[in-house]
Every structure is written in structure tokens, then in C-alpha cells.
N, C-alpha and C positions, 0 to 999 in steps of 0.2 A: 341384592344382586348388583346394585349400581355402586357401591360402596365397592364391593369386590374389584369390580371393572378399574375404579381409579385407583384402589390399589396396585392394581396389578401395573396400570400404567404408570404413575410413579416409578415401580420398581424397575420396566423399562428406563424411564427416562434415565433413571438412575445410575442403571447401566449401560447406559450409553454416552452418557457424562465419563463415567469412566473408564470406556474401551477407550472415548477419545483421550483424555490425559496420557492417558496408555500410551495410545499412538506419537500422541505430541513430543513424550517422552524415546519414546524410540529414535522420531526424525530426527529432535535434537542430538542423541546420542548418536548417531548417525552422521549427521554435520560435524560434532568435534573430532570422528574418528578420520572423516575423509578431510577435516582440515590440517589435523596431523599429516594425516599419508604424503599430503601437498608440501608440507613444511621438509618432514622427511625426504621427499623425492628431490626440491631443492636445493635441502642440506647435500645430498649424491650429487647434482650436479656441479656445486658448489667444489666439491673433493675432486670429481674426474677434470674438472674445469682445470687443476690443479699438475695433475700428470699430463707431460708429454705425450702427445698424438702418437707417436709411434710405438708408446708401450700399451696400446691400447688395443683390445680385439676389434676385427673390425665391425659388429655387430653391434658392439655399444659404441663407435664413430658415426656410424647410420644414427643410431638413437639421438645423439644429442645435437645431431642438426634438427631435430625439434626439440622448440622450448615450451614449459607450458609456465603460465603468468599469472597471478590471480588477483585482481581488479575486485576493490570492497564494494567501488561506486562507478557505474558506469551505466548508458542508456542506451539501450540498442533501440533500432525502429525497424521495422516489418512492412516493406512495400507491396502491396497484392494487386497487382496490373489483372483488371479485368478486361471484359470483350471479347475475349479469341473467336466463339465461336458465329459470334456475329459481324466481323471486320472480314474473319476465313471467307465470306460468303460474295465479300467484295473484292478482295485482293488474294494471290497466291502464294504461297507458303513464304517461296525466298523475297517478296516483298514485305509479309507480316515479319521476318525475320530481320531485314532491313530497318525497318521503324522501330522494331523493340529495343535494337542495336540504338539507332539515334538517341533514344530517350533514357536510354540507360547512359549512354556516354555524355549527355547531359547533367544529368544524375549525380554521373561522378566527380563532376565541376564542381559542383553546388557540393557534396558533402569534402572535397578539396576546400575552397570557400572556407566554408567553416571548420577546418583541421577535424574533421570526422574521417574515419577508417572505415572504409567499405571492407566488407567481409565474403560475401558473395552476393552471384545471380542466379536462382534456379528456376529454367522457364521463363516463366513471367511474372517470377516475385525476387526484390530486391532490398537485401538487407545493408545495415551500415550501424556504428556504433562509433558512439562519443566516451570519450575519458579511456580509446584503447587505442596506440600501447601508450603514450604520454599519458599519467594520470592527470587531470584538474577538476575546480570545483564547479567548472561551469557549462560542463557538458551537456545536462538537460536540456538549460538554453539553447546550447546551439544547436541540438538535433531539433527541438521544435523552430528553431528559426530553418534551418533546412527543409524542413517536411513542408514549413506556410511556401517556401520557393520551388518543392518542386509539386506541390499545388495547383499553387497560381501559373506552373510553367505549362502540366499537362491541361488547364482551365483555358487558358489562351491558344495553344494547338487546337483543344477539343469547338472551341468556335471558329476558325479557321475552315474546321471538317464539317461542319453543319451549315455552315456558309454554301459547302459543294455539295450540300444532302447525303454526305457520308459520314458514317460510325465512325467512333474513335474511343480511343482505350479511357476504363473508367478507372479511378483508385482506391486504397482503404490503405492507413496509415494505422497502424499498431504501434505504440510508444512504451517503455517502461520502462525503471532506472532501479537498478539493484547491483547486487555482486556477480558478476561472472569468469569461468576461468578459458583464458584463451592461452591457444597453442600457436606456436611461429614455428613459418613452413620455410626452408630457403635462404640462402646466403645473400644475394644478390638483390632479388626481387623477396621479399618480405610478405608471404599471405597469414593471414593467423582466420582459428576455425573459435569457435566461440558455442562454452559448454554451461546449462546450469539452466536452474527455472525465469533467469530474467528472458532469455532467449524466448525459452517455450512461452510463458507469458504477453512478450509483446506480441507473440507467432496470434496468439487468444485476441488481443486486444486489436490486432488488422481486420481478424472475422468478426469480432462483434462490433465492426463499426460500419455503419453505413456508405454506401457509396460516396466518393467525393469529402469525405471526413476524416480530421485527425483525431484520434480515439488516444486519448493517456490513462493511464493508473492513477491511481490515487498518489503513489509514491512519485510519478515523475511530478503532478498537478501539485503535489506541496512546495518543489522546489522552484516552480515558472510561474506560482501564480498570482506572483508580483509584476509580472511582463505581461503578460496575457490574458485578455478576455477566454473565460470558457464558460461551457452551460454543461450541468451535469446532467450522465447519458444514463445514469443505472448504474445493476451491480452484475457482475458476473463471477461463479463458484471459477474458484482456483485449488485444485487437493493440494493441502495440508498448509493452505492460507485461510481459506475461508470465502468469505464474500468480498470480493475485492469493487469499491468505486472506480467507477470512469467515466472521464470527463471528455467532451469532446473541444476540442481548441479552435477560437473564433476569428483570434485576429491579437496584432499588437496593441495593448492600451493603447489611445487616444494620447495619453499624454507622455509617450513611448516614441509616438509614431510620425514620421514625414511627409506619411502621408495618412492623413486622417480620416479619410472617407473610405479605403479599402485594409488600413492597417498591416499594411505588408514590408511597410521600410521603416527602420530603425533610425531616430534621431539623436541628435547628443548627446539628452539627455539622459538617454536610453543608454549608450555608448559611455559614460560617465560611471553610472552606477555597475553596469558591467565589470567597468576596467577595477573597480573600487570591491567586486565580490572576487575578481581575476587577481588580485592582491595578495590574494592566502599563499597561492600557488608559487606567485615569485618569491615572497616571501621566503618561504619552505626550500626554494631551491638557491636562493642567492644565501641565508643562512646556513645552509649545508655548504655547501663553496666555500664563506669566510671560514667555518669550524674547521675546514680543511687544510687551507691554504694559508691564511692568515701563519706571519713569523710567530715564534711559540715565543718573544718576547715581549710580546703584546701584550702586559698583562692585564691594559686600561681599553685602548685600542680593539676590545675582541668583541665577539657577536653578540656579547649579554648589552654592553652598550648601547648596539647597530637597534638589541630589541628595546629598551630604555630612551634613546631618545624616538622611536617611532611609534610607542605610546604613547608618548610623552606630547610629540608633535600632534596629535587628534585630539589629545585631552586640552593643552591650549589652545588647539585652532577653534574647537567648538566654545570656548569660553570664550574666544574672540568674536563669536559669531559667523565666522568662514563657511562659504558655501561647500556644498561636493564637489565643485572641480578643483575646490584651492585644497579638500582634504584629501584630496585625490594625489592632487600634487606637492604636499606636504609630507604625506605617508612613506610616498615612492622616493622622495629628495631623504628623509631621516633613514629608509632603508639602504641607498645605494654614497649617503655621504662618508661615509668611513671605508669603504672597498675597495679604496683605491692603493690602502695598505697594502695590498697584494703585490701591486705593484710596487712601490717604492713608499718609504715614509715621509721623506720632504714632499713636497707638490702632492700630497696623496686625496686634495680637492680636486684638482685637477685631473689626476686620473680617473677619481670616482667618474667624473663628466665623459671622460670616455667608455667607460664600462658601457652608462647609460645610452651614448646614443649607438655602444652595440646592441645591447639588449631590447630596449625597450619599443623599436620600429616592430619588431614580432610578436607583442602583446598590445596592440593598436592603439598605444599611444602617435595623437601628430606631432607633427614635429613642431609647433609651435608650443606643445604640451612639454615636449624635450629640451626647447631652451627654456623654457621657463623652471624645470627641474635641474637645469645646470646651472643656470642664476644662480637658487638658491642651496646649492651644495657650495658653491665659490663662497657667496656666505658666512659661512663655518672658518672660513681662513681666519686664524688668528692674525692682529686683533679683530673682536669684529667688528665689522661699521655695516650693520643691514641698513636698507635704506627701503625697503616697501614692510608693509605687515607679513608676507608669508616669509622674509628674509627675518624680521625681526622674531618670530617666531619658532624657525627653526634654530637660533642663535639660543632662544632659551633653553631650549629644550635640548638641545646639547652640553649647556654646561648647567643643566637642572641640577645637577647632586651637590653644587654649592649652596643649595642651601637645604638639603637633605639629612634627615638624622642620621644616615648615613655616610655623610662626605668625610669623616678621619679614615674608617678602611680601605673606600672607592681611594681616596686622594691617594692614601698608600700603595693602593695598585699604580697607579700613574709617577707617583717618584718612583716603585721599582724596574718600570717600564723605559723612563729616560735615567736610571744609573746603569743600566742592562746597556745603554748605547753610549754612555759615559758624559750623556750632556746636562749631569750633576754631579757636581762633587760629594755631600754630604746629606744627610737626610736635616742638620740644624739648619744645612744655608735653604733646601726644600722650604723648610717651614716657613725661611723671612722671605723667601720667594713668594708662596703662598699669604701668606700677609699682604703683600705689599698690591698681589695680582686683585685681592677680594678688596680691597680698599677701594679700590678705582674702578671694580666690575658695578657695575650694571646691567640689570634688568629690563628690558625693552617693551614687553607687555603687560597691560596689567593686570592680566589672570598671574601671569610668573610673579609679579610681585606683590601682591597675594595671599600669592600661595609659598613663598620663598626668602624674602627681601628679611623680614624677620630672625627666620632662621638661619641668613645668612652673617646678621650682624654677630650671631651668637658663636658662630664659625671661627668668628675673626681672633674673639676672644679665645677659647679652645685651643686655636695653634700659638696664640702669642706664649698663651702659660707650657708649650712644651716648647720652646725657645728656649736653652739653657746656656752659660756665659761657659760654664765651667765644660772644657776640652775633655779630660778622661769622662766623666758624663754624656757626656757628645756622643762621645766614643763607641760608651758599653750601648748608650739606644740607638745607635747604629750595626753595630752587634748582631744586639735581639734581632733588629730586624732581619737584617743576614739570614741568619739563622732560622727564623721564620718562614722567608724566602725558600732557601735551600730544602727545608720540611714538605713545603709544597708541592715544591716540585720534584721532591721524593716519591712524594706519593702520585704524582703524576705519572711517573715513568715505573711505579711499584704496579699500578692499575693496567697501563698499557703491557707490561709483563706480562700480567695476570691473564686480560685479555688473549695475548698469544697463545701461551699456553694451554688455555682452553681451546682455541683452533686447536693448536698440534695433538691434543688430547682426543679429539674428537676424529681429527684423520686417522690415527691409531686405533682411535675404537674401531671407525670403518674399514681398518686394513683387516 
């Protein structure tokens, strides 16, 4: 009998496991279908945007005022303010509304400070989201910092009210990070509605929190645990996800806190770490701008060169043992060092510093850091004459290709760039110029010398072997290089045409 019960239990467990797998597969399939529908919707919107508005029916024009956006990573904060029943015994309804309005007004100032989007207020609940509508990698940190500030603000008010023997509002805060779908409404003043499991889970985090605590999901915890002290709170069942771990945020870690006692204010070390993480967003935005706006004749000074210098500056910086702030200054300078080519070829270093002064105040860089970054960029102006260690590192990073195995193909792109501007006459003259430059060039840091100096000496011999005295042979080499350049340009043009045709085909198919 006992054996039959065990077999029956095993059979039921196996059935449940199979049903769970089937349900998981169905959820995955529905999610894929949903994402495909969103992609199609966005494609329709792009097509409609190309059609003159006067040709569109009125109902379609009205629908186009609402725009649906998808965000792979957003952090939703749900604030549940409690105490209405008790407070209503001491205050009339209008006083309660005025008091709540004052609290929400201050919350709005906090989310604006951390560049978080207020979503809505519903009665005595408040919702905001980081990473919407501007995508960024720091949104989990931003939202937790905002939650701590909200908690501090409300606790300070509570102390004042308790001193008067009056009841005050309590809050529960829930935070979760994940994908969301946002619908934008309006033209002048845009508001957003959020949909998706991330919103529901943030709400669940708030309901599962104790009064006066900030409860975050394990997804948010993994993204912020470097900066905040927290304690494990337990698990909560979530549909289609299973049991989800929860954590209470306690404070900013002492190493990152300017007020070590309360842990509510960040210090300079925190800001440097934050900016290093934020650099990923800055990199994506600037590289996209360079790819779109740099002149076509920049075969060498393009966004690929910027990526090379950006990575090499960090490598040499670590090799030279510089601190975190120096790495931040180096990588930022490397990112912007050739951005001035968007404005002009000559004096592009100076133009790059202008872009730095315009952009970086919006990314929490101090004025002192901005000035240092501008000085580092100006050090790359040829001939290089660096004075500080950071200037030496950027100069070595900028000319790192001189000692690399791909020196010849890279230097050929620089020749094409100069030839396109009539700054060099022939490939033979170019090689003679390179031998002269390489013979006098020196790497400034020990790290670069260890990595590249031996290869650089080999490059001189390779270049000398390319120099020919026979004018006919030199002319033939020149023609071969020009043909290669034309073929490369034709490939680029063909790719652009094919992409344009693809867009046109999509448009025709939709018609």
C-alpha cells in the first residue's frame, strides 16, 4: 500500500513538472509573439511618420499622438503612503489633501534631481521610473538614492509631528528592475503610462515591505549591492517567475558615504564609481554621433580609432597604477579626443574641448575634472609634448598603432585620409615621412614601451622596404592603393543603397 502511494506521488510530481514546463514554454512563446507585435507596431509608426499628415485619416492622426516605447532595463519605484484612517480623525479632508500634495511636490523635486520620470499618483500612492524615457545604465542606483531621500524626508517630518503629539504618514517603498513598455501621451507636456510585469512586481515589493522600509527585488539588488548595505528579507511568490528574493536597503555603504553615521549622502568616491559606470551611456551616445556626423574622408580618425584609444587608455592607465578618478579622466578624454573632427579637421583637439565643456556638466562631472580632461585632450596635438602622467598615457594610447602588428593597414587608412585632403602627394612620399616620424617618435610610459617599442622598431624596417626609387613601380603601387580605396568606397555605397532599398520595400509591402 505504502509503495503504491509513493508511486502515485512520484507520478503526480512528474505530471506537475511537465505541466510547469509546458506553461513556461507557452509564456515564452507568448512573450516572443508580444515582442514581435511591438516591433511591427513600431515599424508601422515609422512608416506613418513618412506620410504627410494631411493625407492621414483623423482617427490615425489621433492615435499617433500616443507613442509606445520599449525599455529593456528600467527601475520602477512604487511608494505606498499609509495612515489615512488615523490622520483623518485629526484633520479634515482638505487639510489631508493639502498635506499629501505637499509630500508629492517634494517627491517630484527628488525624482527630478535624480533624473527619474514621475509616472503617476493614485490617491496616496506614488510611482516613478528610472531609465524612462532616456535609457541609462545607472537607473537602479538613481532610484534607490531617490527612495532613501524620500524616506529621510518623511522621517524628518514624522519627528516634527510626533513632537506635537500628532500622527503622521508612514510609507512602504517597493523597487524592481526589468523591462517595461511605456506609452507616451501629449505633445508639449508628455506623460507616460507603464505596463508589464516590472510594474506589478514593484507594487508587490511595496505590499510585502514593512512600514518605513525600502524593499527591493533580487534583480535590483544585484545591480546596486556594490553601493548600499542591505539585509535579506525573504521570498515572495511571483506569477510565471517563481519565488523572488527580496532585500531591505539600509543605507549607503560607509566607504561611499559623506555622513558615515546615517549613510544618506554620497561622497566623492561614490561619484567617481558612479561616473565610471555612467561612462557606458556616454560612450554609446558619443560613438553614435561620431558614426553619423564625422566626414566621410576620415578613414583613420573615425569612431573605430576612438574605441581603440578608449580601451588602450584604460589598459595603460592600469599598467601605470593610476587611481579610479584618473581612469575616469583618461577614458573620458579618450572618448572625446577626436570628437572635434565633427566641427573641423584643423584644431580638432580644441574643438573637442568645446564639446566636453558643453556635454560633461550634464553627466555630473565637476568643473575641475572637466578642466583636467580638456588639458589631457590638448596634449594629443602633434607633436606630442606631454607634461603629466595622464597626458603621457593619452599620447601613448593615441599612437598605440605604431607598435602593433596591424600598423601597415592602419597607417594606410591615415594615408588615404590625408590624400583625400591633398595633404600628401604620393604613397612613396608618405612612407618616407613615416620612417622619419617613427625614427623620432618615443613612447612616454613604461607600460607602452614594454608593449610596443620592440614592434615599432620592426615597423621602421617594414616601411623602408616599401620605399622604391623606381618611379614607375611607385606609380603602380599608388594605383593599386587607389583602386583598393575605390573598391572599399563602392562597397560602402552599395551597402547604403541596399539598406535604402530594404526600407523602400518595407514601405511598399505595407502599402
